[in-house]
C-alpha positions as CSV (number, residue, x, y, z in Angstrom):
1,X,-11.2,29.4,69.6
2,X,-13.2,28.3,66.5
3,X,-14.8,31.8,66.4
4,X,-11.3,33.5,66.5
5,X,-10.1,31.2,63.7
6,X,-13.1,32.1,61.5
7,X,-12.6,35.9,62.1
8,X,-8.9,35.6,61.2
9,X,-9.8,33.6,58.1
10,X,-12.3,36.2,57.0
11,X,-9.7,38.9,57.3
12,X,-7.0,37.0,55.5
13,X,-9.1,35.5,52.7
14,X,-9.5,38.8,50.8
15,X,-5.8,39.5,51.2
16,X,-4.9,36.1,49.8
17,X,-7.2,36.6,46.9
18,X,-5.7,40.1,46.2
19,X,-2.3,38.5,46.1
20,X,-3.2,36.1,43.3
21,X,-1.5,37.1,40.1
22,X,-3.5,38.5,37.2
23,X,-3.4,35.9,34.4
24,X,-2.5,37.1,30.9
25,X,-2.2,34.8,27.8
26,X,0.0,36.2,25.0
27,X,-0.9,35.0,21.5
28,X,1.6,37.3,19.8
29,X,4.5,35.5,21.4
30,X,6.7,37.0,24.1
31,X,5.4,40.5,23.4
32,X,8.0,42.9,24.9
33,X,5.8,45.9,25.4
34,X,3.4,43.9,27.5
35,X,6.2,42.6,29.7
36,X,7.6,46.1,30.3
37,X,4.1,47.4,31.1
38,X,3.3,44.7,33.8
39,X,6.8,45.1,35.2
40,X,6.2,48.8,35.6
41,X,2.9,48.1,37.4
42,X,4.4,45.4,39.6
43,X,6.9,47.8,41.0
44,X,4.2,50.1,42.2
45,X,2.7,49.6,45.7
46,X,-0.8,48.9,44.4
47,X,0.3,47.6,41.0
48,X,-0.5,44.0,41.6
49,X,1.2,40.8,40.4
50,X,1.0,39.4,36.9
51,X,1.6,36.0,35.3
52,X,2.2,36.0,31.5
53,X,2.1,32.8,29.4
54,X,2.8,32.5,25.7
55,X,0.3,30.2,24.0
56,X,-1.5,29.5,20.7
57,X,-4.8,31.1,19.8
58,X,-7.3,28.1,20.4
59,X,-6.3,27.5,24.1
60,X,-6.2,31.3,24.8
61,X,-9.7,31.8,23.4
62,X,-11.0,28.9,25.4
63,X,-9.4,30.1,28.6
64,X,-10.8,33.6,28.2
65,X,-14.3,32.2,27.4
66,X,-14.2,29.8,30.4
67,X,-12.9,32.4,32.8
68,X,-9.5,30.8,33.3
69,X,-7.6,33.9,32.3
70,X,-8.3,37.6,32.8
71,X,-6.7,38.9,29.6
72,X,-5.6,37.8,26.2
73,X,-3.1,39.7,24.0
74,X,-3.6,39.3,20.3
75,X,-3.1,41.0,17.0
76,X,-5.7,42.5,14.6
77,X,-5.3,39.4,12.5
78,X,-6.6,37.2,15.4
79,X,-9.2,39.7,16.8
80,X,-12.1,38.7,14.4
81,X,-11.8,35.0,15.4
82,X,-11.6,35.9,19.1
83,X,-14.8,38.0,18.8
84,X,-16.6,34.9,17.4
85,X,-15.3,32.7,20.2
86,X,-16.0,35.2,23.0
87,X,-19.3,37.0,22.5
88,X,-18.9,39.4,25.4
89,X,-15.4,40.5,24.3
90,X,-13.9,43.8,25.3
91,X,-10.9,44.7,23.1
92,X,-8.6,47.8,23.4
93,X,-5.9,48.6,20.9
94,X,-2.6,49.8,22.3
95,X,0.2,49.6,19.7
96,X,0.8,49.1,16.0
97,X,3.7,47.2,14.6
98,X,4.6,48.3,11.0
99,X,7.2,46.8,8.7
100,X,9.1,49.0,6.3
101,X,10.7,47.6,3.2
102,X,14.0,49.5,2.8
103,X,16.6,49.7,0.1
104,X,19.8,51.6,-0.3
105,X,19.3,55.2,-1.5
106,X,21.2,54.3,-4.7
107,X,18.7,51.6,-5.6
108,X,16.2,52.8,-8.3
109,X,13.3,50.7,-7.1
110,X,10.6,52.7,-5.5
111,X,7.6,50.3,-5.2
112,X,7.3,46.6,-4.6
113,X,4.1,44.5,-4.9
114,X,3.3,42.4,-1.8
115,X,3.1,39.3,-4.0
116,X,6.6,39.9,-5.2
117,X,7.9,40.5,-1.7
118,X,6.5,37.1,-0.8
119,X,8.4,35.5,-3.6
120,X,11.7,37.2,-2.6
121,X,11.6,36.5,1.2
122,X,10.0,33.1,0.5
123,X,13.0,32.1,-1.6
124,X,11.7,32.0,-5.2
125,X,13.3,35.3,-6.4
126,X,17.0,35.8,-5.7
127,X,18.1,38.5,-8.2
128,X,17.4,42.2,-8.7
129,X,17.1,41.6,-12.5
130,X,13.3,42.0,-12.8
131,X,13.2,45.1,-10.6
132,X,16.2,47.4,-11.4
133,X,17.7,45.8,-14.4
134,X,20.9,44.5,-12.6
135,X,21.9,40.9,-12.2
136,X,23.1,41.4,-8.6
137,X,21.8,39.0,-5.9
138,X,19.3,40.4,-3.5
139,X,20.8,40.6,0.0
140,X,17.7,39.9,2.1
141,X,17.5,41.0,5.8
142,X,14.5,40.6,8.0
143,X,13.4,40.4,11.7
144,X,14.2,37.3,13.6
145,X,11.6,35.4,15.7
146,X,12.4,37.4,18.8
147,X,12.5,40.9,17.3
148,X,9.9,43.5,17.0
149,X,8.6,43.2,13.4
150,X,8.3,39.4,13.5
151,X,4.5,39.5,13.8
152,X,4.2,41.4,10.5
153,X,7.0,39.6,8.7
154,X,6.0,36.0,9.5
155,X,2.2,36.4,9.6
156,X,1.4,39.3,7.2
157,X,4.2,39.0,4.6
158,X,5.1,35.2,4.7
159,X,1.6,34.1,5.7
160,X,2.8,31.7,8.4
161,X,5.6,30.2,6.3
162,X,9.3,30.1,7.1
163,X,11.7,32.6,5.6
164,X,14.0,31.4,2.8
165,X,17.4,30.1,3.7
166,X,19.1,33.1,2.0
167,X,17.3,35.6,4.4
168,X,19.6,37.0,7.1
169,X,17.5,37.2,10.3
170,X,18.2,39.9,12.8
171,X,17.1,40.1,16.5
172,X,17.5,43.9,16.5
173,X,14.6,45.8,15.0
174,X,16.7,48.6,13.6
175,X,19.6,46.5,12.2
176,X,18.0,45.7,8.8
177,X,17.8,49.4,8.1
178,X,21.3,50.0,9.2
179,X,22.5,47.2,6.9
180,X,20.6,48.7,4.0
181,X,22.6,52.0,4.4
182,X,25.8,50.3,3.5
183,X,24.7,47.6,1.0
184,X,23.5,48.7,-2.4
185,X,21.9,45.3,-3.1
186,X,20.1,45.0,0.2
187,X,16.3,44.6,0.6
188,X,15.6,45.0,4.3
189,X,12.5,44.6,6.4
190,X,12.7,46.8,9.5
191,X,10.8,48.9,11.9
192,X,12.1,52.1,13.3
193,X,9.0,54.2,13.9
194,X,8.8,54.5,10.1
195,X,12.0,56.6,10.0
196,X,14.5,55.4,7.4
197,X,18.2,56.1,7.8
198,X,20.0,58.8,5.7
199,X,21.3,56.3,3.1
200,X,18.2,54.1,3.0
201,X,14.6,54.7,2.1
202,X,11.3,52.9,2.4
203,X,9.5,51.5,-0.6
204,X,5.8,51.8,-1.1
205,X,4.0,48.4,-1.1
206,X,1.3,47.9,-3.8
207,X,1.6,51.7,-4.4
208,X,0.9,52.6,-0.7
209,X,3.5,54.5,1.1
210,X,4.4,53.6,4.7
211,X,3.3,56.9,6.2
212,X,1.9,57.2,9.7
213,X,-1.5,58.2,8.2
214,X,-1.6,55.1,6.0
215,X,-0.5,52.8,8.8
216,X,-3.1,54.1,11.3
217,X,-5.9,54.0,8.8
218,X,-5.1,50.4,7.9
219,X,-4.3,51.1,4.2
220,X,-0.6,50.1,4.5
221,X,-0.6,46.3,4.1
222,X,2.4,45.4,6.3
223,X,1.1,46.5,9.7
224,X,-0.8,44.8,12.6
225,X,-2.4,46.3,15.8
226,X,-1.9,44.8,19.2
227,X,-5.0,44.4,21.4
228,X,-5.6,43.5,25.0
229,X,-8.8,41.6,25.4
230,X,-11.0,40.6,28.3
231,X,-14.6,39.8,29.2
232,X,-14.6,42.8,31.5
233,X,-13.6,46.5,31.1
234,X,-9.8,46.8,30.8
235,X,-8.3,48.6,33.9
236,X,-7.2,52.1,33.0
237,X,-3.8,51.7,34.8
238,X,-3.0,48.7,32.6
239,X,-4.0,50.5,29.4
240,X,-1.8,53.5,30.4
241,X,1.2,51.3,31.0
242,X,0.7,49.6,27.6
243,X,0.3,52.9,25.9
244,X,3.3,54.6,27.5
245,X,5.0,56.7,24.9
246,X,8.6,56.0,26.0
247,X,8.1,52.2,25.9
248,X,6.5,52.4,22.5
249,X,9.3,54.5,21.1
250,X,12.0,52.3,22.5
251,X,10.5,49.3,20.9
252,X,9.9,51.0,17.5
253,X,6.1,50.6,17.9
254,X,3.4,53.2,17.0
255,X,0.7,54.3,19.4
256,X,-2.7,52.9,18.4
257,X,-4.4,56.0,19.5
C-alpha cells in the first residue's frame, strides 16, 4: 500500500507543480497589455496560469533576486536600478509608451520646452500669454492614473509629483486629443500611436518632434519602454503575446522592436 501511495505521489507531484501559477510582479502599475497577454495565454490548452501583483520597485527587485517571483515588469526608467540589484538579469523590451503634447490646429505654438510643460501641468503657469501672446487660460488635459500614458505623464513629465488641480484627468488615452480638436485653448497630453486628430497637432518638445523614429531611438523625451525581466530566458510564447500587434495598437502603444 505504501509503495502504491509513493508511485501515485510521484505521478501527481509534477502535475501539481505544473499547475502552480507563474508569478509576475508589475512595477508599472496595472499594466493592461500584460494582463491581456497572460489572459490570451491562459485560454490556450498549454498556456499555463499566471498571478499578477502590482507592487513597488524595492520589493519587486528583492523578490526577483531571491527567486520569489519569476518575472518583473518595469519601465526603462527602473531598468538600470534593477540591473544593479539583480546581476543575472535578463530583460526584454516589448512596448513603448509615448506621450504627445497636442494643441488645437489654430494655436500658433509649435514647440514647448519640457521645463515649461512641468510648470504648466504642475500648476505654476496657467495662461497662454508667454507662449502665443493671448491671455486665455490654458485648458489642461492629461491621462488619469489608470490610463495608458500615465507612466510618462507622472514619472517623466511630472517627475513623480501630482498634477495641478486645474488639470482635467482622463481615463481614456485618446480623449485628450479629441478635446484638443474642439478647444482652441487646450494643451493636451495624449497617446494615440502618435497620430493626431485632424483639428489638433503635436508639438515638438525641446525641439524634438514626436516621430516614430525619434521615439524608438530614445531622442524624444516623453517616452518610456516596457520591459519584462527575469533571471532566466523569457519564454518565447510570453514575448509573442506581449508583442502582439493588435493588442499594442488597441492600447495606443508602440512596438519596441
